[in-house]
C-alpha positions in Angstrom: 20.6 -43.0 -42.8 19.4 -39.6 -43.8 16.0 -40.4 -42.3 17.7 -41.1 -39.0 19.3 -37.6 -38.9 17.6 -34.7 -37.2 15.3 -32.5 -39.2 17.6 -29.5 -39.9 20.5 -31.7 -40.9 18.3 -33.8 -43.1 17.0 -30.7 -44.9 20.6 -29.7 -45.5 21.6 -32.9 -47.2 18.4 -32.9 -49.4 19.3 -29.3 -50.4 22.8 -30.3 -51.4 21.5 -33.2 -53.5 19.1 -30.8 -55.4 21.9 -28.3 -56.0 24.0 -31.1 -57.4 21.1 -32.2 -59.7 20.7 -28.6 -61.0 24.4 -28.3 -61.7 24.4 -31.7 -63.5 21.3 -30.8 -65.5 22.8 -27.5 -66.6 26.0 -29.3 -67.7 24.1 -31.9 -69.6 22.0 -29.1 -71.2 25.1 -27.3 -72.3 26.6 -30.4 -73.9 23.2 -31.3 -75.5 22.8 -34.5 -73.6 19.3 -33.6 -72.2 16.4 -31.7 -73.6 15.6 -28.1 -72.6 12.2 -29.1 -71.2 13.9 -31.7 -68.9 16.2 -29.0 -67.6 13.4 -26.6 -66.8 11.5 -29.3 -65.2 14.4 -30.0 -62.9 14.9 -26.3 -62.3 11.2 -25.7 -61.4 11.2 -28.7 -59.1 14.3 -27.3 -57.4 12.8 -23.8 -57.0 9.6 -25.3 -55.6 11.7 -27.3 -53.2 13.7 -24.2 -52.1 10.4 -22.3 -51.5 9.0 -25.1 -49.4 12.3 -25.4 -47.5 12.4 -21.7 -46.9 8.9 -21.7 -45.5 9.7 -24.6 -43.4 12.8 -22.9 -42.0 10.7 -19.8 -41.3 8.0 -21.8 -39.5 10.7 -23.6 -37.6 12.3 -20.3 -36.6 9.0 -18.8 -35.4 8.2 -22.0 -33.6 11.6 -22.0 -31.9 11.3 -18.3 -31.0 7.8 -18.9 -29.5 9.2 -21.8 -27.5 12.1 -19.6 -26.3 9.8 -16.8 -25.3 7.6 -19.3 -23.4 10.7 -20.7 -21.7 11.8 -17.1 -20.8 8.4 -16.4 -19.4 8.4 -19.6 -17.4 11.9 -18.8 -16.2 11.0 -15.3 -15.1 8.0 -16.7 -13.2 10.2 -19.3 -11.5 12.7 -16.6 -10.6 10.0 -14.4 -9.1 8.6 -17.3 -7.1 12.1 -18.2 -5.9 12.6 -14.6 -4.9 9.4 -14.5 -3.0 10.1 -17.8 -1.3 13.6 -16.7 -0.5 12.4 -13.6 1.2 9.9 -15.6 3.2 12.6 -18.0 4.2 14.8 -15.0 5.2 11.9 -13.6 7.2 11.2 -16.8 9.0 14.1 -16.6 11.5 13.1 -13.0 12.3 9.5 -13.9 12.9 10.5 -16.9 14.9 12.7 -14.7 17.0 9.9 -12.2 17.6 7.5 -15.0 18.5 10.1 -16.3 20.9 10.6 -12.8 22.2 6.9 -12.4 22.9 6.8 -15.7 24.7 9.8 -14.8 26.9 8.4 -11.3 27.5 5.1 -12.7 28.7 6.8 -15.1 31.1 9.0 -12.3 32.6 6.2 -9.7 32.7 3.7 -12.0 34.5 6.4 -12.5 37.2 6.5 -8.8 37.9 4.4 -7.3 40.7 6.0 -3.9 41.2 4.6 -1.1 39.1 7.9 0.5 38.4 9.4 -2.8 37.3 6.6 -3.3 34.9 7.1 0.2 33.3 10.8 -0.3 33.1 10.4 -3.7 31.4 7.9 -2.3 28.9 10.3 0.4 27.8 13.3 -2.1 27.7 11.2 -4.5 25.6 10.3 -1.8 23.1 13.9 -0.7 22.9 14.9 -4.3 22.1 12.1 -4.7 19.5 12.8 -1.4 17.7 16.6 -0.8 17.6 16.0 1.7 14.8 14.0 4.0 17.0 15.6 7.3 18.1 13.2 7.7 21.1 10.7 5.5 22.9 8.1 7.3 25.1 5.6 5.8 27.6 2.7 7.9 28.8 0.2 7.0 31.5 -3.2 8.6 32.1 -3.5 10.7 35.2 -5.8 9.5 38.0 -8.6 11.7 36.7 -8.2 10.1 33.3 -8.1 13.6 31.7 -4.5 13.9 30.6 -1.4 11.9 29.7 1.8 12.2 31.7 5.3 11.2 30.4 6.3 8.4 32.8 9.3 6.7 31.0 11.5 7.5 28.1 14.6 6.3 26.4 16.6 8.3 23.8 19.6 7.7 21.5 20.3 11.4 21.1 20.8 14.1 23.7 17.4 15.8 23.1 14.7 17.4 25.3 11.3 15.9 25.2 8.9 18.8 25.6 5.6 17.0 25.0 5.2 15.9 28.6 1.5 15.3 28.1 1.7 13.7 24.6 0.6 15.2 21.3 -2.0 14.6 18.6 -0.5 11.2 17.7 -1.0 9.9 21.2 -4.5 11.4 21.4 -5.4 9.6 18.2 -4.2 6.3 19.6 -6.3 6.8 22.8 -9.4 8.0 20.9 -9.5 5.1 18.5 -7.9 2.5 20.8 -5.8 1.3 17.9 -2.2 1.0 16.9 -0.7 3.6 14.6 2.0 3.5 12.0 3.1 6.7 10.3 5.6 6.3 7.5 6.2 10.0 7.1 4.2 12.5 9.1 4.7 15.2 6.5 2.8 13.1 4.0 0.1 11.7 6.3 -3.2 13.4 5.6 -4.5 12.4 9.1 -2.2 14.7 11.0 -1.0 18.3 10.8 2.7 17.8 11.1 3.1 21.4 12.4 1.3 20.3 15.5 3.6 17.2 16.1 6.1 18.4 18.6 8.5 15.5 18.0 8.8 16.5 14.3 9.4 20.2 15.1 11.8 19.7 18.0 13.6 16.5 17.1 13.0 15.9 13.4 11.1 12.6 13.9 9.3 11.6 10.7 8.1 8.0 11.2 6.2 6.7 14.2 4.7 3.6 15.7 2.4 3.8 18.6 0.0 1.6 20.6 -2.5 2.1 23.4 -2.0 0.6 26.8 -5.6 -0.6 27.4 -7.6 -3.3 29.1 -10.7 -3.7 26.9 -12.1 -0.2 26.5 -10.4 1.1 29.6 -7.4 3.3 28.7 -4.2 3.1 30.8 -1.8 5.0 28.6 0.2 4.8 25.3 3.6 3.8 24.0 5.3 5.6 21.1 8.5 4.9 19.2 9.8 7.5 16.7 12.6 7.7 14.1 14.0 10.5 12.0 14.1 8.2 8.9 10.9 7.7 6.9 9.2 4.2 6.8 11.3 2.9 9.7 8.4 0.8 11.1 6.1 -1.9 9.5 2.6 -3.1 10.1 4.0 -6.4 11.4 6.0 -4.5 14.0 2.8 -2.6 14.9 1.0 -5.9 15.6 3.9 -7.0 17.8 3.9 -3.7 19.7 0.1 -4.0 20.3 0.6 -7.5 21.7 3.3 -6.3 24.1 1.2 -3.3 25.2 -1.9 -5.4 25.7 0.1 -7.7 27.9 1.8 -4.8 29.7 -1.5 -3.1 30.4 -3.0 -6.2 32.1 0.2 -6.7 34.2 0.3 -3.0 35.0 -3.3 -3.0 36.2 -2.5 -6.0 38.4 0.5 -4.2 39.8 -1.7 -1.2 40.6 -4.1 -3.5 42.3 -1.4 -5.0 44.4 -0.1 -1.5 45.3 -3.6 -0.5 46.4 -3.9 -3.6 48.6 -0.5 -2.9 50.1 -1.5 0.7 50.7 -4.7 -0.4 52.5 -2.6 -2.6 54.7 -0.3 0.2 55.9 -2.5 3.3 55.7 -5.3 4.5 57.9 -8.6 4.6 55.9 -9.9 7.8 57.6 -6.8 10.1 57.4 -4.7 8.3 54.7 -1.7 8.5 57.0 0.5 5.5 57.6 -0.3 3.2 60.4 1.6 2.6 63.6 3.3 -0.7 62.6 4.6 0.8 59.4 5.9 3.8 61.3 7.9 1.5 63.6 9.3 -0.4 60.7 10.4 2.7 58.8 11.8 4.3 62.0 14.0 1.3 62.6 15.3 1.4 59.0 16.1 5.1 59.3 18.0 4.5 62.5 20.3 2.0 60.7 20.9 4.7 58.0 21.4 7.4 60.6 24.1 5.3 62.4 25.9 4.8 59.1 25.8 8.4 58.1 26.2 9.9 61.6 23.0 12.0 61.5 20.1 12.6 63.8 16.3 11.8 63.5 13.6 14.0 65.0 10.4 12.5 66.4 7.2 14.3 67.3 4.1 12.8 69.0 1.0 14.9 69.3 -2.5 14.4 70.7 -5.7 16.4 70.1 -6.7 18.3 73.2 -10.1 17.3 74.7 -11.0 15.2 71.7 -13.6 13.2 73.7 -15.3 16.5 74.5 -15.4 17.4 70.8 -17.0 14.0 70.0 -19.5 14.3 72.8 -20.4 17.9 71.9 -20.5 17.8 68.2 -20.7 14.1 67.3 -18.3 11.7 65.8 -18.8 13.2 62.3 -17.1 16.4 63.5 -14.5 14.3 65.3 -13.6 12.6 62.0 -13.4 16.0 60.3 -11.0 17.2 63.0 -8.8 14.0 62.5 -8.7 14.5 58.7 -7.9 18.2 59.0 -5.0 17.5 61.4 -3.7 14.8 59.0 -3.6 17.4 56.2 -1.8 19.9 58.3 0.8 17.4 59.3 1.4 16.3 55.7 1.8 19.9 54.6 4.5 20.7 57.2 6.3 17.4 57.5 6.7 16.9 53.8 7.5 13.6 52.0 11.2 13.8 51.2 11.9 10.8 53.4 9.9 12.2 56.3 6.9 10.3 57.6 3.5 11.1 59.3 1.3 8.4 60.9 -1.8 8.0 62.9 -0.5 6.3 66.1 -3.9 5.4 67.4 -7.2 7.2 68.3 -6.4 10.9 68.4 -2.6 10.4 68.7 -0.3 11.1 65.8 3.4 10.9 65.1 5.8 12.3 62.6 9.5 11.7 61.8 12.0 14.1 60.3 15.1 12.4 58.9 18.6 14.0 59.0 17.1 16.5 61.4 18.5 18.9 64.0 16.8 20.0 67.2 16.2 23.4 65.6 14.6 22.0 62.6 12.4 19.6 64.7 11.3 22.5 66.9 10.4 24.6 63.8 8.3 21.9 62.3 6.5 21.3 65.6 5.8 25.0 66.2 4.4 25.4 62.6 2.0 22.5 63.1 0.9 23.9 66.4 0.3 27.4 64.9 -1.5 25.9 61.9 -3.9 24.0 64.1 -4.7 27.1 66.2 -5.7 29.0 63.0 -8.1 26.3 61.9 -11.8 26.7 62.4 -14.2 24.0 61.1 -17.8 24.9 60.3 -20.5 22.2 60.9 -24.2 23.0 60.7 -23.4 26.7 61.2 -21.4 26.0 64.3 -17.7 27.0 64.5 -15.4 24.2 65.8 -11.9 24.9 66.9 -9.3 22.6 68.4 -5.7 22.5 69.6 -3.0 19.9 70.0 -0.2 19.1 72.5 3.1 17.9 71.3 6.2 16.1 72.7 9.4 15.9 70.7 12.6 13.7 71.0 15.8 13.2 69.0 17.7 10.1 68.0 20.3 9.2 69.3 20.3 11.9 72.1 17.1 10.7 73.7 17.4 6.9 73.1 19.5 4.3 71.3 16.6 2.5 69.6 13.1 3.2 68.3 11.2 2.2 71.4 13.3 4.4 73.7 13.0 7.5 71.5 9.2 7.1 71.1 8.8 6.5 74.8 10.7 9.8 75.5 8.4 11.7 73.0 5.4 10.2 74.8 6.6 11.3 78.2 7.1 14.9 76.9 3.7 14.8 75.3 2.2 13.8 78.7 4.1 16.7 80.3 2.7 19.1 77.7 -0.8 17.9 78.4 -0.4 18.4 82.1 1.3 21.8 81.7 -1.8 23.4 80.1 -2.2 21.8 76.7 -1.9 23.6 73.3 1.9 23.6 73.6 5.2 21.8 72.6 7.5 20.1 75.0 11.1 19.5 73.9 12.7 18.9 77.3 12.2 16.6 80.2 10.2 18.0 83.2 12.4 19.5 85.9 12.9 17.4 89.0 
């Protein structure tokens, strides 16, 4: 039965038996029933047994402690693995959401054709991706590709963004055509934080930025900033770069569509709008004028003796005259809702919205005087020219676009036959 017991319990029973034997031997020795030599033999055997038992217990203790330490090590390893896997599992929904976001963003972005819509969508997407950002700035390169210009921005706080042309962070992004993550600009050896305007003006410390580029061709840059250190991660940097790469392609496509549309409605020589577009806009403005109860001024002008200029100096000079007149018209008509167009050949028109007869007359006279002061030089020859102009008002001179333009045309004809180089505002007498 003792053999069937576990080792520690078995040792305990054997120890009890040897203690009983030693006590019995001592009693027998006292009563003279056993020899002294027999007693010492029993005592020595018991002592040897105690020594063996002690060593066995020590070995057992150390063995158990080693096993416990090993178990603790394995347990710690398992806990660490579980912690890592738990974090991965926790991050999986967020990554899944971001992948889903990128897919949805690509679908929506590719459906956009208007440049402003693309820019608005880019900023809105970044605001959704980085809710921790205090400000999101979108810069585009100017037409000459020499400077950035702040085109869109969104802010959590009521702050003023002074760096309208970007700063050293945006320059770094464009120079290297790489995304940028700055955990704390005061500890980043790459940048002098005293030259970072957003740090000085708004207390921004951490940044994430990406170029808007198509291959090696730069379009602009997007930057998000936060006053808290380490607000952005490398994973978010990769996502921002994906969004910006996609946005740059769609933006370039929108710019191309815009150029194609411009070519369809603008004159290639003077860059003024064409006749059909002028009619369309004039009709739209008439609808607005009826609703608001305002007037619209129309001016039609023609270059005096333009055929003679072509015959005398050649068509190159004739084209120079047309371009110079277009520039004069644009400078005096303005672009705050007003419009200038090349009506055909050497005829031009302009429209002044929410006008008065006095304002229309002033614009017409300024154009006439500016043309008189112009002298073109071609192969050491001085070339001067004049224009005749007829003016009309909606709704005084007509109830629709055709009637008003026809009235301006009649007055232009009258100005031509009254000596040219003049403005006609009224119908001829009789």
